[in-house]
mmCIF file of the C-alpha atoms, coordinates in Angstrom:
data_MODEL
# 
_entry.id   MODEL 
# 
loop_
_atom_site.group_PDB 
_atom_site.id 
_atom_site.type_symbol 
_atom_site.label_atom_id 
_atom_site.label_alt_id 
_atom_site.label_comp_id 
_atom_site.label_asym_id 
_atom_site.label_entity_id 
_atom_site.label_seq_id 
_atom_site.pdbx_PDB_ins_code 
_atom_site.Cartn_x 
_atom_site.Cartn_y 
_atom_site.Cartn_z 
_atom_site.occupancy 
_atom_site.B_iso_or_equiv 
_atom_site.pdbx_formal_charge 
_atom_site.auth_seq_id 
_atom_site.auth_comp_id 
_atom_site.auth_asym_id 
_atom_site.auth_atom_id 
_atom_site.pdbx_PDB_model_num 
ATOM 1  C CA . MET A 1 1  ? 14.344 7.971  -21.247 1.00 0.00 ? 1  MET A CA 1 
ATOM 2  C CA . ILE A 1 2  ? 10.832 7.957  -19.741 1.00 0.00 ? 2  ILE A CA 1 
ATOM 3  C CA . LEU A 1 3  ? 12.316 9.073  -16.334 1.00 0.00 ? 3  LEU A CA 1 
ATOM 4  C CA . GLN A 1 4  ? 14.586 11.915 -18.183 1.00 0.00 ? 4  GLN A CA 1 
ATOM 5  C CA . ASN A 1 5  ? 11.435 13.154 -19.645 1.00 0.00 ? 5  ASN A CA 1 
ATOM 6  C CA . MET A 1 6  ? 9.797  12.931 -15.892 1.00 0.00 ? 6  MET A CA 1 
ATOM 7  C CA . ILE A 1 7  ? 12.633 15.312 -14.655 1.00 0.00 ? 7  ILE A CA 1 
ATOM 8  C CA . LEU A 1 8  ? 12.247 17.464 -17.374 1.00 0.00 ? 8  LEU A CA 1 
ATOM 9  C CA . LYS A 1 9  ? 8.840  18.356 -16.942 1.00 0.00 ? 9  LYS A CA 1 
ATOM 10 C CA . LEU A 1 10 ? 8.891  18.614 -13.407 1.00 0.00 ? 10 LEU A CA 1 
ATOM 11 C CA . ASN A 1 11 ? 12.057 21.229 -14.009 1.00 0.00 ? 11 ASN A CA 1 
ATOM 12 C CA . LYS A 1 12 ? 9.275  23.208 -16.807 1.00 0.00 ? 12 LYS A CA 1 
ATOM 13 C CA . ARG A 1 13 ? 7.234  23.064 -13.479 1.00 0.00 ? 13 ARG A CA 1 
ATOM 14 C CA . GLY A 1 14 ? 9.552  25.009 -11.573 1.00 0.00 ? 14 GLY A CA 1 
ATOM 15 C CA . VAL A 1 15 ? 10.998 21.616 -9.744  1.00 0.00 ? 15 VAL A CA 1 
ATOM 16 C CA . VAL A 1 16 ? 14.512 21.264 -9.335  1.00 0.00 ? 16 VAL A CA 1 
ATOM 17 C CA . ILE A 1 17 ? 16.185 17.779 -8.421  1.00 0.00 ? 17 ILE A CA 1 
ATOM 18 C CA . ASN A 1 18 ? 19.248 17.881 -7.301  1.00 0.00 ? 18 ASN A CA 1 
ATOM 19 C CA . ALA A 1 19 ? 21.508 15.043 -5.386  1.00 0.00 ? 19 ALA A CA 1 
ATOM 20 C CA . GLU A 1 20 ? 23.301 14.956 -1.997  1.00 0.00 ? 20 GLU A CA 1 
ATOM 21 C CA . ASN A 1 21 ? 25.156 11.919 -0.593  1.00 0.00 ? 21 ASN A CA 1 
ATOM 22 C CA . GLU A 1 22 ? 22.745 9.779  -1.997  1.00 0.00 ? 22 GLU A CA 1 
ATOM 23 C CA . GLU A 1 23 ? 19.751 11.441 -1.142  1.00 0.00 ? 23 GLU A CA 1 
ATOM 24 C CA . LEU A 1 24 ? 17.505 13.361 -3.731  1.00 0.00 ? 24 LEU A CA 1 
ATOM 25 C CA . ILE A 1 25 ? 16.813 16.713 -2.756  1.00 0.00 ? 25 ILE A CA 1 
ATOM 26 C CA . ILE A 1 26 ? 13.978 18.818 -4.165  1.00 0.00 ? 26 ILE A CA 1 
ATOM 27 C CA . THR A 1 27 ? 13.593 22.236 -4.008  1.00 0.00 ? 27 THR A CA 1 
ATOM 28 C CA . GLY A 1 28 ? 11.435 25.234 -5.843  1.00 0.00 ? 28 GLY A CA 1 
ATOM 29 C CA . ASN A 1 29 ? 7.574  24.588 -6.704  1.00 0.00 ? 29 ASN A CA 1 
ATOM 30 C CA . THR A 1 30 ? 7.519  21.487 -4.432  1.00 0.00 ? 30 THR A CA 1 
ATOM 31 C CA . ASN A 1 31 ? 3.738  22.451 -4.320  1.00 0.00 ? 31 ASN A CA 1 
ATOM 32 C CA . SER A 1 32 ? 3.209  21.500 -7.819  1.00 0.00 ? 32 SER A CA 1 
ATOM 33 C CA . LEU A 1 33 ? 4.414  17.978 -7.104  1.00 0.00 ? 33 LEU A CA 1 
ATOM 34 C CA . SER A 1 34 ? 1.179  15.347 -7.539  1.00 0.00 ? 34 SER A CA 1 
ATOM 35 C CA . ASP A 1 35 ? 1.096  12.392 -5.525  1.00 0.00 ? 35 ASP A CA 1 
ATOM 36 C CA . TYR A 1 36 ? 1.566  10.894 -8.530  1.00 0.00 ? 36 TYR A CA 1 
ATOM 37 C CA . ASP A 1 37 ? 5.208  12.203 -9.069  1.00 0.00 ? 37 ASP A CA 1 
ATOM 38 C CA . LEU A 1 38 ? 5.983  11.834 -5.332  1.00 0.00 ? 38 LEU A CA 1 
ATOM 39 C CA . ILE A 1 39 ? 5.633  8.092  -5.945  1.00 0.00 ? 39 ILE A CA 1 
ATOM 40 C CA . LEU A 1 40 ? 6.957  7.983  -8.981  1.00 0.00 ? 40 LEU A CA 1 
ATOM 41 C CA . LEU A 1 41 ? 10.308 9.650  -7.086  1.00 0.00 ? 41 LEU A CA 1 
ATOM 42 C CA . LYS A 1 42 ? 10.524 7.012  -4.521  1.00 0.00 ? 42 LYS A CA 1 
ATOM 43 C CA . GLU A 1 43 ? 9.921  4.297  -6.561  1.00 0.00 ? 43 GLU A CA 1 
ATOM 44 C CA . ASN A 1 44 ? 12.168 5.349  -8.865  1.00 0.00 ? 44 ASN A CA 1 
ATOM 45 C CA . LYS A 1 45 ? 15.351 6.980  -6.978  1.00 0.00 ? 45 LYS A CA 1 
ATOM 46 C CA . SER A 1 46 ? 18.343 4.921  -7.494  1.00 0.00 ? 46 SER A CA 1 
ATOM 47 C CA . GLU A 1 47 ? 17.851 5.369  -11.574 1.00 0.00 ? 47 GLU A CA 1 
ATOM 48 C CA . ILE A 1 48 ? 17.001 9.015  -10.578 1.00 0.00 ? 48 ILE A CA 1 
ATOM 49 C CA . LEU A 1 49 ? 20.136 8.845  -8.897  1.00 0.00 ? 49 LEU A CA 1 
ATOM 50 C CA . LYS A 1 50 ? 22.388 7.754  -11.895 1.00 0.00 ? 50 LYS A CA 1 
ATOM 51 C CA . ILE A 1 51 ? 20.507 10.059 -14.196 1.00 0.00 ? 51 ILE A CA 1 
ATOM 52 C CA . ILE A 1 52 ? 21.916 13.282 -11.846 1.00 0.00 ? 52 ILE A CA 1 
ATOM 53 C CA . SER A 1 53 ? 25.239 11.442 -11.492 1.00 0.00 ? 53 SER A CA 1 
ATOM 54 C CA . LYS A 1 54 ? 25.968 11.609 -15.503 1.00 0.00 ? 54 LYS A CA 1 
ATOM 55 C CA . LYS A 1 55 ? 24.700 15.305 -16.010 1.00 0.00 ? 55 LYS A CA 1 
ATOM 56 C CA . ASN A 1 56 ? 27.010 16.615 -13.241 1.00 0.00 ? 56 ASN A CA 1 
ATOM 57 C CA . THR A 1 57 ? 30.165 14.448 -14.509 1.00 0.00 ? 57 THR A CA 1 
ATOM 58 C CA . LEU A 1 58 ? 29.268 15.774 -17.878 1.00 0.00 ? 58 LEU A CA 1 
ATOM 59 C CA . GLN A 1 59 ? 29.066 19.359 -16.314 1.00 0.00 ? 59 GLN A CA 1 
ATOM 60 C CA . ASN A 1 60 ? 32.454 19.189 -14.666 1.00 0.00 ? 60 ASN A CA 1 
ATOM 61 C CA . GLU A 1 61 ? 34.604 18.021 -17.618 1.00 0.00 ? 61 GLU A CA 1 
ATOM 62 C CA . GLU A 1 62 ? 36.685 20.737 -18.385 1.00 0.00 ? 62 GLU A CA 1 
ATOM 63 C CA . ARG A 1 63 ? 37.114 22.248 -21.834 1.00 0.00 ? 63 ARG A CA 1 
ATOM 64 C CA . GLY A 1 64 ? 40.710 21.979 -23.600 1.00 0.00 ? 64 GLY A CA 1 
ATOM 65 C CA . ASP A 1 65 ? 43.117 25.319 -23.406 1.00 0.00 ? 65 ASP A CA 1 
ATOM 66 C CA . THR A 1 66 ? 42.979 24.758 -27.226 1.00 0.00 ? 66 THR A CA 1 
ATOM 67 C CA . TYR A 1 67 ? 39.505 26.122 -27.602 1.00 0.00 ? 67 TYR A CA 1 
ATOM 68 C CA . ILE A 1 68 ? 39.347 30.154 -29.612 1.00 0.00 ? 68 ILE A CA 1 
ATOM 69 C CA . ALA A 1 69 ? 36.030 31.067 -30.036 1.00 0.00 ? 69 ALA A CA 1 
ATOM 70 C CA . PRO A 1 70 ? 35.412 33.243 -33.513 1.00 0.00 ? 70 PRO A CA 1 
ATOM 71 C CA . LEU A 1 71 ? 34.536 37.212 -32.865 1.00 0.00 ? 71 LEU A CA 1 
ATOM 72 C CA . THR A 1 72 ? 31.009 38.443 -33.367 1.00 0.00 ? 72 THR A CA 1 
ATOM 73 C CA . ASN A 1 73 ? 30.255 40.427 -36.097 1.00 0.00 ? 73 ASN A CA 1 
ATOM 74 C CA . GLN A 1 74 ? 29.598 43.492 -33.470 1.00 0.00 ? 74 GLN A CA 1 
ATOM 75 C CA . GLN A 1 75 ? 33.331 42.362 -31.768 1.00 0.00 ? 75 GLN A CA 1 
ATOM 76 C CA . ARG A 1 76 ? 34.525 42.900 -35.453 1.00 0.00 ? 76 ARG A CA 1 
ATOM 77 C CA . ASN A 1 77 ? 32.816 46.461 -35.997 1.00 0.00 ? 77 ASN A CA 1 
ATOM 78 C CA . ILE A 1 78 ? 34.213 47.802 -32.520 1.00 0.00 ? 78 ILE A CA 1 
ATOM 79 C CA . TYR A 1 79 ? 37.981 46.545 -33.055 1.00 0.00 ? 79 TYR A CA 1 
ATOM 80 C CA . PHE A 1 80 ? 37.576 48.497 -36.257 1.00 0.00 ? 80 PHE A CA 1 
ATOM 81 C CA . LEU A 1 81 ? 36.611 51.654 -34.938 1.00 0.00 ? 81 LEU A CA 1 
ATOM 82 C CA . GLU A 1 82 ? 38.963 51.491 -31.936 1.00 0.00 ? 82 GLU A CA 1 
ATOM 83 C CA . SER A 1 83 ? 41.739 50.710 -34.199 1.00 0.00 ? 83 SER A CA 1 
ATOM 84 C CA . LEU A 1 84 ? 41.394 54.045 -36.687 1.00 0.00 ? 84 LEU A CA 1 
ATOM 85 C CA . SER A 1 85 ? 40.894 55.969 -33.249 1.00 0.00 ? 85 SER A CA 1 
ATOM 86 C CA . VAL A 1 86 ? 42.858 55.893 -30.275 1.00 0.00 ? 86 VAL A CA 1 
ATOM 87 C CA . GLU A 1 87 ? 41.463 58.668 -28.391 1.00 0.00 ? 87 GLU A CA 1 
ATOM 88 C CA . LYS A 1 88 ? 37.624 57.331 -28.413 1.00 0.00 ? 88 LYS A CA 1 
ATOM 89 C CA . ASN A 1 89 ? 36.376 54.310 -26.866 1.00 0.00 ? 89 ASN A CA 1 
ATOM 90 C CA . PHE A 1 90 ? 34.247 52.613 -28.990 1.00 0.00 ? 90 PHE A CA 1 
ATOM 91 C CA . TYR A 1 91 ? 33.253 49.659 -26.566 1.00 0.00 ? 91 TYR A CA 1 
ATOM 92 C CA . ASN A 1 92 ? 30.019 51.454 -25.162 1.00 0.00 ? 92 ASN A CA 1 
ATOM 93 C CA . VAL A 1 93 ? 28.365 52.055 -29.050 1.00 0.00 ? 93 VAL A CA 1 
# 
């Protein structure tokens, strides 16, 4: 949990941490990294790679085909207005 907090704090400072071929790829605002941050990243590389791979597998899960999102009030209003008038398009109200 401490590493996740560290990753979130670095992300808030503009540092982006990704993984590719068991290597950490650090992009973004790398100038904001202190020597202490770099030491923590190096010492905890394997745990950070595990956290990132978990995040990536969760993002790659597909939704089922049965999910139907409810209409918003604005979508209902637009549908109602368009059902009253065939000639005018109310989408860009």
